Structure formats: C-alpha cells, structure tokens
Short mmCIF file of the C-alpha atoms (twelve columns), coordinates in Angstrom:
data_MODEL
# 
_entry.id   MODEL 
# 
loop_
_atom_site.group_PDB 
_atom_site.id 
_atom_site.type_symbol 
_atom_site.label_atom_id 
_atom_site.label_alt_id 
_atom_site.label_comp_id 
_atom_site.label_asym_id 
_atom_site.label_seq_id 
_atom_site.Cartn_x 
_atom_site.Cartn_y 
_atom_site.Cartn_z 
_atom_site.pdbx_PDB_model_num 
ATOM 1   C CA . MET A 1   147.307 78.831  54.451 1 
ATOM 2   C CA . ARG A 2   143.574 79.460  54.504 1 
ATOM 3   C CA . HIS A 3   141.529 77.127  52.357 1 
ATOM 4   C CA . SER A 4   139.692 79.723  50.286 1 
ATOM 5   C CA . THR A 5   137.185 78.115  47.981 1 
ATOM 6   C CA . LEU A 6   134.563 79.050  45.604 1 
ATOM 7   C CA . PRO A 7   130.927 78.535  46.333 1 
ATOM 8   C CA . SER A 8   128.844 77.590  43.333 1 
ATOM 9   C CA . GLY A 9   126.226 80.323  43.337 1 
ATOM 10  C CA . ALA A 10  123.187 80.225  41.073 1 
ATOM 11  C CA . THR A 11  123.302 80.348  37.314 1 
ATOM 12  C CA . ALA A 12  121.758 83.110  35.230 1 
ATOM 13  C CA . ALA A 13  118.577 82.419  33.358 1 
ATOM 14  C CA . CYS A 14  119.862 83.119  29.879 1 
ATOM 15  C CA . SER A 15  122.903 84.221  27.930 1 
ATOM 16  C CA . ALA A 16  124.144 87.769  27.670 1 
ATOM 17  C CA . THR A 17  123.305 89.840  24.667 1 
ATOM 18  C CA . THR A 18  125.837 92.018  22.961 1 
ATOM 19  C CA . ASN A 19  124.013 94.543  20.811 1 
ATOM 20  C CA . GLY A 20  126.120 97.454  22.025 1 
ATOM 21  C CA . ASN A 21  123.352 98.918  24.191 1 
ATOM 22  C CA . ASP A 22  124.660 100.244 27.510 1 
ATOM 23  C CA . THR A 23  121.725 98.623  29.327 1 
ATOM 24  C CA . ASN A 24  123.533 95.344  28.730 1 
ATOM 25  C CA . LEU A 25  126.229 96.625  31.095 1 
ATOM 26  C CA . PHE A 26  124.048 97.298  34.165 1 
ATOM 27  C CA . LEU A 27  120.536 96.805  35.523 1 
ATOM 28  C CA . PRO A 28  118.348 99.893  35.028 1 
ATOM 29  C CA . ALA A 29  115.729 100.796 37.621 1 
ATOM 30  C CA . GLU A 30  112.960 98.871  35.865 1 
ATOM 31  C CA . ARG A 31  114.989 95.645  36.100 1 
ATOM 32  C CA . MET A 32  116.094 95.887  39.730 1 
ATOM 33  C CA . ALA A 33  113.227 93.734  40.957 1 
ATOM 34  C CA . ALA A 34  113.499 89.990  40.389 1 
ATOM 35  C CA . GLY A 35  112.525 88.736  36.958 1 
ATOM 36  C CA . PRO A 36  113.770 86.690  34.039 1 
ATOM 37  C CA . GLY A 37  116.864 87.675  32.113 1 
ATOM 38  C CA . TYR A 38  120.611 87.768  32.307 1 
ATOM 39  C CA . ILE A 39  122.277 89.948  34.952 1 
ATOM 40  C CA . PRO A 40  125.351 91.742  33.580 1 
ATOM 41  C CA . ASN A 41  128.629 91.892  35.532 1 
ATOM 42  C CA . LEU A 42  128.021 88.868  37.747 1 
ATOM 43  C CA . ASP A 43  129.946 86.433  35.545 1 
ATOM 44  C CA . GLY A 44  132.818 88.916  35.423 1 
ATOM 45  C CA . LEU A 45  132.768 89.227  39.204 1 
ATOM 46  C CA . ARG A 46  132.840 85.441  39.453 1 
ATOM 47  C CA . ALA A 47  135.843 85.360  37.131 1 
ATOM 48  C CA . LEU A 48  137.824 87.870  39.182 1 
ATOM 49  C CA . SER A 49  136.904 85.995  42.346 1 
ATOM 50  C CA . ILE A 50  138.034 82.584  41.094 1 
ATOM 51  C CA . LEU A 51  141.284 84.149  39.918 1 
ATOM 52  C CA . LEU A 52  141.865 85.437  43.449 1 
ATOM 53  C CA . VAL A 53  141.272 81.925  44.781 1 
ATOM 54  C CA . LEU A 54  143.583 80.303  42.234 1 
ATOM 55  C CA . PHE A 55  146.370 82.816  42.723 1 
ATOM 56  C CA . ALA A 56  146.066 82.526  46.501 1 
ATOM 57  C CA . HIS A 57  146.456 78.748  46.339 1 
ATOM 58  C CA . TYR A 58  148.949 78.542  43.490 1 
ATOM 59  C CA . ILE A 59  151.125 81.595  44.163 1 
ATOM 60  C CA . SER A 60  150.684 83.188  47.593 1 
ATOM 61  C CA . ASP A 61  147.795 83.759  49.964 1 
ATOM 62  C CA . ARG A 62  149.738 86.723  51.354 1 
ATOM 63  C CA . LEU A 63  149.639 88.494  47.997 1 
ATOM 64  C CA . PHE A 64  146.177 87.383  46.831 1 
ATOM 65  C CA . PRO A 65  143.191 87.391  49.237 1 
ATOM 66  C CA . GLY A 66  141.460 84.188  48.203 1 
ATOM 67  C CA . GLY A 67  139.062 84.449  51.126 1 
ATOM 68  C CA . LEU A 68  137.825 87.756  49.745 1 
ATOM 69  C CA . GLY A 69  137.088 86.050  46.434 1 
ATOM 70  C CA . VAL A 70  135.002 83.477  48.296 1 
ATOM 71  C CA . TYR A 71  133.119 86.253  50.077 1 
ATOM 72  C CA . VAL A 72  132.120 87.742  46.710 1 
ATOM 73  C CA . PHE A 73  130.728 84.367  45.686 1 
ATOM 74  C CA . PHE A 74  128.741 84.053  48.885 1 
ATOM 75  C CA . ILE A 75  127.103 87.438  48.276 1 
ATOM 76  C CA . ILE A 76  126.419 86.699  44.606 1 
ATOM 77  C CA . SER A 77  124.922 83.344  45.535 1 
ATOM 78  C CA . GLY A 78  122.640 84.860  48.165 1 
ATOM 79  C CA . PHE A 79  121.577 87.608  45.761 1 
ATOM 80  C CA . LEU A 80  120.754 85.237  42.901 1 
ATOM 81  C CA . ILE A 81  119.037 82.528  44.907 1 
ATOM 82  C CA . THR A 82  116.803 85.118  46.552 1 
ATOM 83  C CA . ARG A 83  115.917 86.633  43.171 1 
ATOM 84  C CA . LEU A 84  115.023 83.169  41.887 1 
ATOM 85  C CA . LEU A 85  112.707 82.614  44.844 1 
ATOM 86  C CA . PHE A 86  111.066 86.014  44.317 1 
ATOM 87  C CA . SER A 87  110.662 85.248  40.603 1 
ATOM 88  C CA . GLU A 88  109.077 81.868  41.320 1 
ATOM 89  C CA . ARG A 89  106.662 83.381  43.807 1 
ATOM 90  C CA . LYS A 90  105.660 86.098  41.329 1 
ATOM 91  C CA . ALA A 91  105.133 83.559  38.553 1 
ATOM 92  C CA . HIS A 92  103.356 80.818  40.518 1 
ATOM 93  C CA . GLY A 93  102.154 82.450  43.719 1 
ATOM 94  C CA . LYS A 94  104.134 80.002  45.871 1 
ATOM 95  C CA . ILE A 95  107.497 78.316  46.357 1 
ATOM 96  C CA . ASN A 96  107.926 74.639  45.510 1 
ATOM 97  C CA . LEU A 97  110.491 73.565  48.099 1 
ATOM 98  C CA . THR A 98  110.889 70.081  46.619 1 
ATOM 99  C CA . SER A 99  111.733 71.588  43.254 1 
ATOM 100 C CA . PHE A 100 114.135 74.077  44.866 1 
ATOM 101 C CA . TYR A 101 116.125 71.408  46.673 1 
ATOM 102 C CA . GLY A 102 116.068 69.207  43.591 1 
ATOM 103 C CA . ARG A 103 117.543 72.010  41.468 1 
ATOM 104 C CA . ARG A 104 120.249 72.630  44.047 1 
ATOM 105 C CA . SER A 105 121.200 68.946  44.080 1 
ATOM 106 C CA . LEU A 106 121.381 68.745  40.289 1 
ATOM 107 C CA . ARG A 107 123.450 71.918  40.207 1 
ATOM 108 C CA . LEU A 108 126.053 70.866  42.747 1 
ATOM 109 C CA . TYR A 109 126.099 67.157  43.412 1 
ATOM 110 C CA . PRO A 110 127.206 65.567  40.113 1 
ATOM 111 C CA . VAL A 111 130.480 67.515  39.886 1 
ATOM 112 C CA . VAL A 112 131.250 67.002  43.576 1 
ATOM 113 C CA . THR A 113 130.559 63.272  43.240 1 
ATOM 114 C CA . VAL A 114 132.835 62.859  40.226 1 
ATOM 115 C CA . TYR A 115 135.611 64.826  41.922 1 
ATOM 116 C CA . THR A 116 135.308 62.709  45.072 1 
ATOM 117 C CA . LEU A 117 135.457 59.459  43.072 1 
ATOM 118 C CA . VAL A 118 138.533 60.669  41.167 1 
ATOM 119 C CA . VAL A 119 140.347 61.593  44.389 1 
ATOM 120 C CA . ILE A 120 139.497 58.230  45.961 1 
ATOM 121 C CA . ALA A 121 140.694 56.433  42.806 1 
ATOM 122 C CA . ILE A 122 144.040 58.285  42.934 1 
ATOM 123 C CA . TYR A 123 144.465 57.357  46.596 1 
ATOM 124 C CA . LEU A 124 143.671 53.717  45.870 1 
ATOM 125 C CA . ILE A 125 146.038 53.559  42.870 1 
ATOM 126 C CA . THR A 126 148.868 55.137  44.847 1 
ATOM 127 C CA . ARG A 127 148.037 53.027  47.917 1 
ATOM 128 C CA . THR A 128 147.676 56.122  50.065 1 
ATOM 129 C CA . PRO A 129 145.669 55.611  53.276 1 
ATOM 130 C CA . ILE A 130 142.153 57.008  53.096 1 
ATOM 131 C CA . ASP A 131 140.370 58.652  55.997 1 
ATOM 132 C CA . TRP A 132 136.857 57.911  54.750 1 
ATOM 133 C CA . LEU A 133 135.261 60.557  56.917 1 
ATOM 134 C CA . GLN A 134 136.847 63.258  54.736 1 
ATOM 135 C CA . PRO A 135 135.263 62.284  51.371 1 
ATOM 136 C CA . LEU A 136 131.989 61.748  53.217 1 
ATOM 137 C CA . SER A 137 132.259 65.286  54.572 1 
ATOM 138 C CA . ALA A 138 132.400 66.594  51.004 1 
ATOM 139 C CA . LEU A 139 129.463 64.511  49.818 1 
ATOM 140 C CA . PHE A 140 127.254 65.298  52.813 1 
ATOM 141 C CA . TYR A 141 128.293 68.914  53.401 1 
ATOM 142 C CA . PHE A 142 129.915 68.832  56.799 1 
ATOM 143 C CA . ALA A 143 133.485 69.488  55.668 1 
ATOM 144 C CA . ASN A 144 133.649 72.866  57.423 1 
ATOM 145 C CA . TYR A 145 132.756 71.351  60.795 1 
ATOM 146 C CA . LEU A 146 134.937 68.266  60.334 1 
ATOM 147 C CA . TYR A 147 138.059 70.229  59.508 1 
ATOM 148 C CA . SER A 148 137.404 72.957  62.072 1 
ATOM 149 C CA . ALA A 149 137.016 70.289  64.779 1 
ATOM 150 C CA . ARG A 150 140.432 68.899  63.842 1 
ATOM 151 C CA . MET A 151 142.323 72.191  63.672 1 
ATOM 152 C CA . LEU A 152 143.386 72.053  67.311 1 
ATOM 153 C CA . ASP A 153 143.967 68.282  67.326 1 
ATOM 154 C CA . PRO A 154 147.662 67.401  66.829 1 
ATOM 155 C CA . LEU A 155 146.725 63.756  66.208 1 
ATOM 156 C CA . ALA A 156 144.182 64.493  63.464 1 
ATOM 157 C CA . PRO A 157 144.520 62.446  60.244 1 
ATOM 158 C CA . VAL A 158 146.439 63.935  57.341 1 
ATOM 159 C CA . PRO A 159 144.089 66.276  55.422 1 
ATOM 160 C CA . MET A 160 142.835 65.034  52.067 1 
ATOM 161 C CA . PRO A 161 141.917 67.524  49.296 1 
ATOM 162 C CA . PHE A 162 138.390 67.997  50.634 1 
ATOM 163 C CA . GLY A 163 138.989 70.820  53.103 1 
ATOM 164 C CA . ILE A 164 138.275 73.252  50.282 1 
ATOM 165 C CA . PHE A 165 134.640 72.138  50.469 1 
ATOM 166 C CA . TRP A 166 134.108 74.176  53.616 1 
ATOM 167 C CA . SER A 167 132.447 76.890  51.540 1 
ATOM 168 C CA . LEU A 168 130.015 74.564  49.803 1 
ATOM 169 C CA . SER A 169 129.103 73.103  53.188 1 
ATOM 170 C CA . LEU A 170 128.433 76.560  54.592 1 
ATOM 171 C CA . GLU A 171 126.409 77.515  51.550 1 
ATOM 172 C CA . GLU A 172 124.263 74.376  51.685 1 
ATOM 173 C CA . HIS A 173 123.601 74.764  55.397 1 
ATOM 174 C CA . PHE A 174 122.276 78.241  54.673 1 
ATOM 175 C CA . TYR A 175 120.110 77.057  51.797 1 
ATOM 176 C CA . LEU A 176 118.617 74.209  53.757 1 
ATOM 177 C CA . ALA A 177 117.115 76.805  56.103 1 
ATOM 178 C CA . PHE A 178 116.673 79.909  53.956 1 
ATOM 179 C CA . PRO A 179 113.825 78.732  51.652 1 
ATOM 180 C CA . LEU A 180 111.899 77.690  54.758 1 
ATOM 181 C CA . LEU A 181 112.416 81.167  56.201 1 
ATOM 182 C CA . PHE A 182 111.369 82.706  52.879 1 
ATOM 183 C CA . VAL A 183 108.117 80.697  52.931 1 
ATOM 184 C CA . LEU A 184 107.540 81.413  56.629 1 
ATOM 185 C CA . LEU A 185 107.871 85.152  55.956 1 
ATOM 186 C CA . ARG A 186 105.614 84.756  52.865 1 
ATOM 187 C CA . GLY A 187 108.289 86.272  50.680 1 
ATOM 188 C CA . ARG A 188 107.765 89.744  52.171 1 
ATOM 189 C CA . PRO A 189 110.824 91.819  51.249 1 
ATOM 190 C CA . GLN A 190 110.664 94.074  54.305 1 
ATOM 191 C CA . ALA A 191 110.548 91.076  56.642 1 
ATOM 192 C CA . LEU A 192 113.499 89.512  54.842 1 
ATOM 193 C CA . VAL A 193 115.479 92.745  55.155 1 
ATOM 194 C CA . PHE A 194 115.005 92.775  58.931 1 
ATOM 195 C CA . ALA A 195 115.719 89.044  59.195 1 
ATOM 196 C CA . MET A 196 118.998 89.373  57.290 1 
ATOM 197 C CA . ILE A 197 120.078 92.398  59.344 1 
ATOM 198 C CA . ALA A 198 119.367 90.339  62.467 1 
ATOM 199 C CA . ILE A 199 121.523 87.471  61.153 1 
ATOM 200 C CA . CYS A 200 124.372 89.849  60.308 1 
ATOM 201 C CA . VAL A 201 124.285 91.407  63.779 1 
ATOM 202 C CA . ALA A 202 123.963 88.013  65.487 1 
ATOM 203 C CA . CYS A 203 126.934 86.550  63.604 1 
ATOM 204 C CA . LEU A 204 129.097 89.531  64.523 1 
ATOM 205 C CA . GLY A 205 128.076 89.197  68.164 1 
ATOM 206 C CA . TRP A 206 128.763 85.445  68.124 1 
ATOM 207 C CA . ARG A 207 132.215 85.962  66.598 1 
ATOM 208 C CA . LEU A 208 133.102 88.623  69.187 1 
ATOM 209 C CA . THR A 209 131.869 86.466  72.070 1 
ATOM 210 C CA . THR A 210 133.692 83.361  70.847 1 
ATOM 211 C CA . ALA A 211 136.925 85.257  70.204 1 
ATOM 212 C CA . LEU A 212 136.873 86.541  73.794 1 
ATOM 213 C CA . LEU A 213 136.051 83.143  75.284 1 
ATOM 214 C CA . HIS A 214 138.327 81.111  72.998 1 
ATOM 215 C CA . PRO A 215 141.298 83.248  71.942 1 
ATOM 216 C CA . GLU A 216 143.014 80.087  70.709 1 
ATOM 217 C CA . TYR A 217 140.567 80.096  67.779 1 
ATOM 218 C CA . LEU A 218 142.089 83.329  66.487 1 
ATOM 219 C CA . HIS A 219 145.176 81.517  65.220 1 
ATOM 220 C CA . THR A 220 143.198 78.878  63.324 1 
ATOM 221 C CA . ASN A 221 140.567 78.887  60.565 1 
ATOM 222 C CA . ILE A 222 137.761 77.802  62.896 1 
ATOM 223 C CA . ILE A 223 135.860 81.102  62.754 1 
ATOM 224 C CA . PHE A 224 136.707 81.451  59.068 1 
ATOM 225 C CA . VAL A 225 134.929 78.231  58.014 1 
ATOM 226 C CA . ARG A 226 132.076 77.470  60.411 1 
ATOM 227 C CA . THR A 227 128.528 78.209  59.325 1 
ATOM 228 C CA . ASP A 228 127.432 79.659  62.668 1 
ATOM 229 C CA . PHE A 229 130.178 82.297  62.400 1 
ATOM 230 C CA . ARG A 230 129.880 83.064  58.673 1 
ATOM 231 C CA . ALA A 231 126.183 82.803  57.759 1 
ATOM 232 C CA . ASP A 232 126.099 86.586  57.453 1 
ATOM 233 C CA . SER A 233 128.371 86.323  54.396 1 
ATOM 234 C CA . ILE A 234 125.428 85.028  52.354 1 
ATOM 235 C CA . SER A 235 122.876 87.158  54.201 1 
ATOM 236 C CA . TYR A 236 124.345 90.331  52.707 1 
ATOM 237 C CA . GLY A 237 123.460 89.052  49.237 1 
ATOM 238 C CA . VAL A 238 119.931 88.151  50.358 1 
ATOM 239 C CA . LEU A 239 119.603 91.631  51.850 1 
ATOM 240 C CA . LEU A 240 120.540 93.273  48.540 1 
ATOM 241 C CA . ALA A 241 118.019 91.165  46.620 1 
ATOM 242 C CA . ALA A 242 115.262 91.933  49.126 1 
ATOM 243 C CA . LEU A 243 115.929 95.676  48.908 1 
ATOM 244 C CA . CYS A 244 115.452 95.456  45.140 1 
ATOM 245 C CA . GLU A 245 111.838 94.352  45.641 1 
ATOM 246 C CA . THR A 246 110.398 97.562  47.130 1 
ATOM 247 C CA . ASP A 247 110.251 101.167 45.968 1 
ATOM 248 C CA . ALA A 248 111.938 102.362 49.155 1 
ATOM 249 C CA . GLY A 249 114.624 99.710  48.822 1 
ATOM 250 C CA . ARG A 250 115.334 100.614 45.217 1 
ATOM 251 C CA . ARG A 251 115.584 104.304 46.118 1 
ATOM 252 C CA . PHE A 252 118.018 103.368 48.876 1 
ATOM 253 C CA . ILE A 253 120.147 101.337 46.457 1 
ATOM 254 C CA . VAL A 254 120.166 104.176 43.917 1 
ATOM 255 C CA . ALA A 255 121.280 106.563 46.661 1 
ATOM 256 C CA . LEU A 256 124.157 104.205 47.498 1 
ATOM 257 C CA . SER A 257 125.127 103.465 43.901 1 
ATOM 258 C CA . ARG A 258 127.632 106.255 43.424 1 
ATOM 259 C CA . PRO A 259 131.214 106.128 42.155 1 
ATOM 260 C CA . MET A 260 132.553 107.817 45.283 1 
ATOM 261 C CA . LEU A 261 130.921 105.214 47.510 1 
ATOM 262 C CA . TRP A 262 132.391 102.523 45.228 1 
ATOM 263 C CA . VAL A 263 135.834 104.024 45.816 1 
ATOM 264 C CA . GLY A 264 135.175 104.302 49.550 1 
ATOM 265 C CA . ALA A 265 134.081 100.658 49.759 1 
ATOM 266 C CA . LEU A 266 137.173 99.548  47.859 1 
ATOM 267 C CA . GLY A 267 139.347 101.606 50.214 1 
ATOM 268 C CA . THR A 268 137.664 99.983  53.221 1 
ATOM 269 C CA . ILE A 269 138.478 96.532  51.878 1 
ATOM 270 C CA . LEU A 270 142.117 97.449  51.258 1 
ATOM 271 C CA . ILE A 271 142.484 98.866  54.773 1 
ATOM 272 C CA . CYS A 272 140.905 95.745  56.277 1 
ATOM 273 C CA . LEU A 273 143.284 93.529  54.311 1 
ATOM 274 C CA . ALA A 274 146.233 95.546  55.587 1 
ATOM 275 C CA . ILE A 275 145.244 95.061  59.242 1 
ATOM 276 C CA . ARG A 276 146.615 91.677  60.293 1 
ATOM 277 C CA . GLU A 277 145.658 91.787  64.003 1 
ATOM 278 C CA . PRO A 278 143.965 88.395  64.693 1 
ATOM 279 C CA . PHE A 279 141.030 89.615  66.826 1 
ATOM 280 C CA . PHE A 280 139.986 92.220  64.251 1 
ATOM 281 C CA . ARG A 281 140.585 89.824  61.365 1 
ATOM 282 C CA . GLU A 282 138.379 87.070  62.781 1 
ATOM 283 C CA . THR A 283 135.528 89.234  64.063 1 
ATOM 284 C CA . VAL A 284 134.821 92.743  62.788 1 
ATOM 285 C CA . ARG A 285 136.575 92.393  59.444 1 
ATOM 286 C CA . TYR A 286 134.003 89.946  58.096 1 
ATOM 287 C CA . SER A 287 131.235 92.464  58.772 1 
ATOM 288 C CA . LEU A 288 133.147 95.344  57.199 1 
ATOM 289 C CA . PHE A 289 133.891 93.155  54.186 1 
ATOM 290 C CA . GLY A 290 130.192 92.332  53.847 1 
ATOM 291 C CA . VAL A 291 129.038 95.957  53.915 1 
ATOM 292 C CA . ALA A 292 131.816 97.091  51.557 1 
ATOM 293 C CA . LEU A 293 131.275 94.248  49.093 1 
ATOM 294 C CA . VAL A 294 127.519 94.834  48.960 1 
ATOM 295 C CA . LEU A 295 128.221 98.474  48.135 1 
ATOM 296 C CA . LEU A 296 130.725 97.484  45.432 1 
ATOM 297 C CA . ILE A 297 128.363 94.949  43.889 1 
ATOM 298 C CA . ALA A 298 125.346 97.298  44.061 1 
ATOM 299 C CA . CYS A 299 127.279 100.106 42.370 1 
ATOM 300 C CA . THR A 300 128.601 97.707  39.728 1 
ATOM 301 C CA . LEU A 301 125.169 96.260  38.985 1 
ATOM 302 C CA . PHE A 302 123.084 99.428  39.007 1 
ATOM 303 C CA . ASP A 303 125.214 102.530 38.344 1 
ATOM 304 C CA . ALA A 304 125.606 103.491 34.674 1 
ATOM 305 C CA . ARG A 305 128.488 105.810 35.602 1 
ATOM 306 C CA . LEU A 306 130.778 102.816 36.179 1 
ATOM 307 C CA . LYS A 307 130.799 101.935 32.495 1 
ATOM 308 C CA . PRO A 308 134.591 101.316 32.198 1 
ATOM 309 C CA . ILE A 309 134.430 98.734  34.998 1 
ATOM 310 C CA . GLN A 310 131.268 97.200  33.564 1 
ATOM 311 C CA . VAL A 311 132.803 96.916  30.097 1 
ATOM 312 C CA . LEU A 312 135.707 95.002  31.641 1 
ATOM 313 C CA . LEU A 313 133.464 92.690  33.660 1 
ATOM 314 C CA . ASN A 314 131.364 91.899  30.575 1 
ATOM 315 C CA . HIS A 315 134.368 91.058  28.415 1 
ATOM 316 C CA . PRO A 316 133.745 87.668  26.734 1 
ATOM 317 C CA . VAL A 317 136.835 86.104  28.313 1 
ATOM 318 C CA . LEU A 318 135.742 87.033  31.834 1 
ATOM 319 C CA . VAL A 319 132.150 85.971  31.134 1 
ATOM 320 C CA . TRP A 320 133.443 82.590  29.882 1 
ATOM 321 C CA . LEU A 321 135.687 82.161  32.907 1 
ATOM 322 C CA . GLY A 322 132.853 83.130  35.229 1 
ATOM 323 C CA . ARG A 323 130.591 80.464  33.773 1 
ATOM 324 C CA . LEU A 324 133.373 77.925  34.185 1 
ATOM 325 C CA . SER A 325 134.029 79.000  37.760 1 
ATOM 326 C CA . TYR A 326 132.104 76.266  39.618 1 
ATOM 327 C CA . SER A 327 133.872 73.420  37.837 1 
ATOM 328 C CA . LEU A 328 137.155 75.291  38.149 1 
ATOM 329 C CA . TYR A 329 136.580 75.658  41.878 1 
ATOM 330 C CA . VAL A 330 135.821 72.008  42.456 1 
ATOM 331 C CA . TRP A 331 138.847 70.775  40.503 1 
ATOM 332 C CA . HIS A 332 141.432 73.405  41.348 1 
ATOM 333 C CA . TYR A 333 143.087 71.292  44.065 1 
ATOM 334 C CA . LEU A 334 143.670 68.352  41.706 1 
ATOM 335 C CA . PRO A 335 147.068 69.734  40.561 1 
ATOM 336 C CA . ARG A 336 148.251 69.768  44.175 1 
ATOM 337 C CA . LEU A 337 147.378 66.079  44.381 1 
ATOM 338 C CA . LEU A 338 149.004 65.067  41.085 1 
ATOM 339 C CA . GLY A 339 151.827 67.594  40.994 1 
ATOM 340 C CA . PRO A 340 154.275 65.717  43.266 1 
ATOM 341 C CA . MET A 341 153.778 62.550  41.209 1 
ATOM 342 C CA . LEU A 342 154.248 64.221  37.821 1 
ATOM 343 C CA . LEU A 343 156.691 67.038  38.583 1 
ATOM 344 C CA . GLY A 344 158.616 65.776  41.580 1 
ATOM 345 C CA . VAL A 345 158.705 67.366  44.999 1 
ATOM 346 C CA . ALA A 346 160.491 70.640  44.156 1 
ATOM 347 C CA . PRO A 347 159.744 71.947  40.647 1 
ATOM 348 C CA . LEU A 348 160.630 75.486  39.622 1 
ATOM 349 C CA . MET A 349 157.995 77.947  40.798 1 
ATOM 350 C CA . GLY A 350 157.082 79.045  37.261 1 
ATOM 351 C CA . VAL A 351 156.751 75.427  36.129 1 
ATOM 352 C CA . ARG A 352 154.576 74.572  39.108 1 
ATOM 353 C CA . ILE A 353 152.262 77.561  38.596 1 
ATOM 354 C CA . ALA A 354 151.890 76.818  34.867 1 
ATOM 355 C CA . PHE A 355 151.191 73.152  35.651 1 
ATOM 356 C CA . ASP A 356 148.639 73.991  38.348 1 
ATOM 357 C CA . LEU A 357 146.743 76.492  36.203 1 
ATOM 358 C CA . GLY A 358 146.875 74.335  33.072 1 
ATOM 359 C CA . LEU A 359 145.705 71.134  34.734 1 
ATOM 360 C CA . ALA A 360 142.987 72.927  36.689 1 
ATOM 361 C CA . LEU A 361 141.668 74.521  33.490 1 
ATOM 362 C CA . VAL A 362 141.704 71.231  31.559 1 
ATOM 363 C CA . ALA A 363 139.950 69.394  34.394 1 
ATOM 364 C CA . ALA A 364 137.377 72.183  34.713 1 
ATOM 365 C CA . LEU A 365 136.662 72.196  30.976 1 
ATOM 366 C CA . LEU A 366 136.148 68.436  30.942 1 
ATOM 367 C CA . SER A 367 133.924 68.646  34.008 1 
ATOM 368 C CA . TYR A 368 131.932 71.564  32.607 1 
ATOM 369 C CA . HIS A 369 131.255 69.989  29.223 1 
ATOM 370 C CA . LEU A 370 130.923 66.338  30.247 1 
ATOM 371 C CA . VAL A 371 129.177 66.662  33.612 1 
ATOM 372 C CA . GLU A 372 127.907 70.136  34.430 1 
ATOM 373 C CA . ARG A 373 126.310 71.193  31.124 1 
ATOM 374 C CA . PRO A 374 124.527 67.865  30.433 1 
ATOM 375 C CA . ILE A 375 123.066 67.902  33.949 1 
ATOM 376 C CA . LEU A 376 121.984 71.542  33.582 1 
ATOM 377 C CA . ALA A 377 120.305 70.665  30.279 1 
ATOM 378 C CA . LEU A 378 118.481 67.811  32.012 1 
ATOM 379 C CA . ARG A 379 117.409 70.201  34.765 1 
ATOM 380 C CA . ARG A 380 116.021 72.709  32.246 1 
ATOM 381 C CA . ARG A 381 114.055 69.986  30.447 1 
ATOM 382 C CA . THR A 382 112.654 68.760  33.757 1 
ATOM 383 C CA . ILE A 383 111.611 72.273  34.793 1 
ATOM 384 C CA . HIS A 384 109.996 72.900  31.409 1 
ATOM 385 C CA . ARG A 385 108.150 69.558  31.559 1 
ATOM 386 C CA . ASN A 386 106.873 70.280  35.064 1 
ATOM 387 C CA . ALA A 387 105.725 73.722  34.024 1 
ATOM 388 C CA . SER A 388 103.788 72.385  31.029 1 
# 
C-alpha cells in the first residue's frame, strides 16, 4: 500500500466570516492578488483530502486515492506559502528568510517531535527493537529518501510508523530552496511562472528518463516519494499564486475558471485513476494530476458559479476538520501501532475502522489543543513583537 500522507501546508491569516455574503464563498477579482484575509474553500479542500488519506489507510487504498489527497495538500501548500511571501514583500519591501524558516519550524516541528517521542516510548515499553535511523529521518526530513533507498532491499529493517513522513520531507526540501529562489528572482511573478513551468517540465522528463532506465522502480514507491521526482507537485501551487499577481495572469485564471473546465478536470483525474499501467502511473499521471488539480482549485477559489460546491466546502464541520488536518495527519498512524495491542490481531473490520478513526481523532484533538495551538499563539506574539 502506498504511504499517502498529508503535508502541513500554511495556515490562513484569520478566521472565516459568515455574514451570508457570497464573497465569503470565493475570492473575487480584487482579492486574487496576495494580501491579508481568510481564503474560503481551502479548509474544506484540506478536509476532503485528509478524509481520502484516512480512508485509504483505514479502509482500502484501492477504493480511496490517498495519494491524490496528498497532491491537493502539496498544491495548497505551494499556493499559500507563495502568497505569504508576496504579502511580506509588499508589506516590508523584502523577505526575512530567518523569520520564514523560524515560522516553518514552529509550525511543523513541535507536533512531529511529540509524535516521535510517543512512538519511541511505545517501542521501549513494549521492548520492540528500534531502528534509530527511522525516527531521525522524521525529525530531520529525510524519510522519503531513507525509505525509498530501502524499497528494493530485502534485508531492510522492519518499517516503523515514520514512512508516512515522506511528504513532509518532500515539502521541507522544497521550502529550503524556494524562498531563496523567490529572493533571487526578486519576487517577480512572471519569472516565478517560468521557473515553475521549468520545474514541472524537468520533473516529468526526469521521471520518464528514470522509468526507462530503471523499470524496477515502477513496482515500488520510489518515484512516488522522492523529492527530485515530485517537486513539481508543489510547483503547481506556486504557479497558481504567481499568476494571481499580474493582470495578465488574473485574466488567464478567470478564463480558466469555468464550470465546464472544472468538470473536464475532474474527468481527467477519474480517467487517470482508472489507468493502472505502471509506466503511465509513475510518470505522466503526476503531471496530468497537477494540471487538473490546479484547474479544480482555481475554479473552486475564483468562480462564483460553483456556489453549491463552495457552500459545501465552507460548511463549519469541514472547516473544523480542515484546521485539524495537520495534527490528524501526523497522528493518524498511531492506531495502527496500538491496534494490535488493544484489539488483538484480527478484529472485525467495522470495529477496526471505528477504532482507527476514533483514536486518530482523539490524538489529533489533544495534539491540536495542547501542542499546535499554543505554539501558533507563541508564533503570532513573536511576529507581532518583531513588527512593533
């Protein structure tokens, strides 16, 4: 089964408003460019994506495409981080890289650290052997390369519940380099558009070349998890944010934001999911997914004619679940670790699913309220103090 996980993404600047105005359901033209304020629909998209991941891991990855849910998070993350960088440059005339990396660490590291310590404690209590390289790979963001290097090794150590951190590793590799590229290009939207298109084309070419030279990779998750093969997944989100910064880009987005294109993009995704041929799946499909998902997200964010979908995505339950999604992602493998000890080795499927979902939700709620929110509050106070 693929380890489909949920990247963290960036958080919105403020809470949603609910005054009944339709502009709370989409971004009108005057709000396309980066600026302060809540972005409707994104929390709902996060919620649907984490549900795909959970159902893929808890029920069946044949029925639920968890990897597609992860792809949505990559695009959302790239879109939001780029908007934050544009906003900072507009407000201050420059990008503070130290502050950027500090915010990223405060956003991600505390929850990952607590999860890692809990897993290690369970292994120590149960006297289960620990391969210390695996928790280190989660803490230092090389899980995707560690686990991909072991996929063809029959003597590799038994996997610990850290393989799911491949997506966070990929995301952090991208964000170590991307702010530097943003500064190097002086935050010019047109230059970023061309740079992201180049990355998307290069990743497709690299996947095709590798698949031809190493066909044995096609029956593993190596291409699925490695940063050099999947960096385009985040680049599509950056591309969308950069297009929002120019008049020509906004006109292009408006031209694409049509219900029929939304339907066409959804159809493309369904067709791609139906094609199981390994070479297509591990090469071209990622690019088709990226283009289709950007179209879906652009239409959802900017087209007022998709009101029924937008109303659903802005439902309070989905918004709540979307805000909980990072903690839920990090902790959602805990039930698989504790389940055999608490339920036995072969519980009824319904019992196992209820246990997995219930424990994951409880762990995520505790993590969100006891770790994530206090750290985010500290981060906001620090940013406000530095700005004063």
